[in-house]
Steps between C-alpha positions, in 0.01 A plus 500: 500500500823632350448834325718741305466762774605239754802420284604865500485494879713186498763673287502788749571245772778326307663812351375824659709726275369330184154540647552877507559497123188284450298776668503666156344215302229593253339157496558130556322182402541141383518435125482192280244222466600346830612819668862388482644851477462793737531830314606807698453838329738782600537863385703540183854647520505504880770389742243295691414307183868415450526378858199272465605372156844409637328288765283295260676172581470552876139606463426179307648303789290688753191444284563125498537500878190710557261342251632146547554435129747605230422857397724725293497876553522738203555872556358725227476880484256759376505881504383669817282810502670817616848559644419362846493120525198375692554297816248219459422435871419870540304528175288197588428611857213707640472866399492616863839345588794725584841520330803605706792611283821552696860603435793460735682830494839427651665264255396560142436850373719804555202729429329407825520728799551300820450131572228258603208415274275714282155353442188556295182324611200526270187304415513284189220690328661835587831380365346412165373857470835641610681299230271656239600853604870455569714703435280772346256514792716704736755442774529171693339629820204654318431189294521265795269716712254530211458122486487428871856386556769612740874564473720470807844416631550211742790362699465146366268249332298418816417871531373499141283198576363671812378785278371283215320220685240725672400636158442145378306417815272799450432396139476129586779423257867408506831680437724417204867598546705624201866600496810498279702185445858564613613146433397145582649476850363838604154413367491165681614663824220755468249226421615311808460815710137525384443136597642565849273802542202277418624254761574741783334835417663842499683664793246782479130422488402217267483144633566183299136396466413833339806503276446143379150601395570844356855493362542356152816399319809699413531581127813622323559751223803374310777707337384652173133502598294814543276539805282809534473457877873462560589777254260739671635396839859553385419853384321584823776362723764702315333832584 
C-alpha cells in the first residue's frame, strides 16, 4: 500500500538533494474529501522550506507516479520551536540511536587547525540534554563528556564511521550522520560515498553487512541554519 512515508522515500530516490531538505518537514498528510492534495508542512522562514516550495510542481508529478493517481502537493509553513531546526528522521527514531556530527577541516573554515575531519558522536537522548545546556553549560569537551559523547579527529569519513558504528552496535541502534551542506554537487558526492561504504564496508574494521544494518542516512545542515552539534564541534576543532 502506498503511504506518505513511502512517498518521501521515493522523492529521496528521484531527487536526493531535495530529499535532504524534506528531512526537516514538520508533518505531511493527504487533505480534501477524496485525498486529492498532499500537504507538506515545513519550518517557517527557513531555506529548506524555500527549496521544497520551489519544487511543488515536481513533487506533484512524483506524487502522481507514486500513488498512481493525480495528486497535487501543497507546501505550507508553520513556526518551529527553538533556533535549531529538527531533523525529522532523527526526531522520530529511537532514543538510544547515535548521532555523528562531522566537519571537514581542510576546505571551509580558516579557524580550524589542521585538516581531516572533526567529529562528535553522541546518543540521541544525551544530545537533547546537551542542547538544553549549550552554550551556558561549559566548554565543548566538558559538555560532551557529561552526556556520554566523544569528540575526536579522524583522517576521513570511513574512520568516523569506524568509531561511531560500534557505539550503535553496543546500544542496538543506528548512527545518523549530520554535516554542513557545501553545495548540491558536494552533498551528492558525500551521499554517494556513504552508499559505497554500505556496499563495500570501510578500509578499517566495519564490513558491509554491519554498516548496512547500523549506518543511517546522511543529513545536511543548510546555510543559515543553526546546529548545536556542529557549532560545538566547530568551537572544539578550532582550539
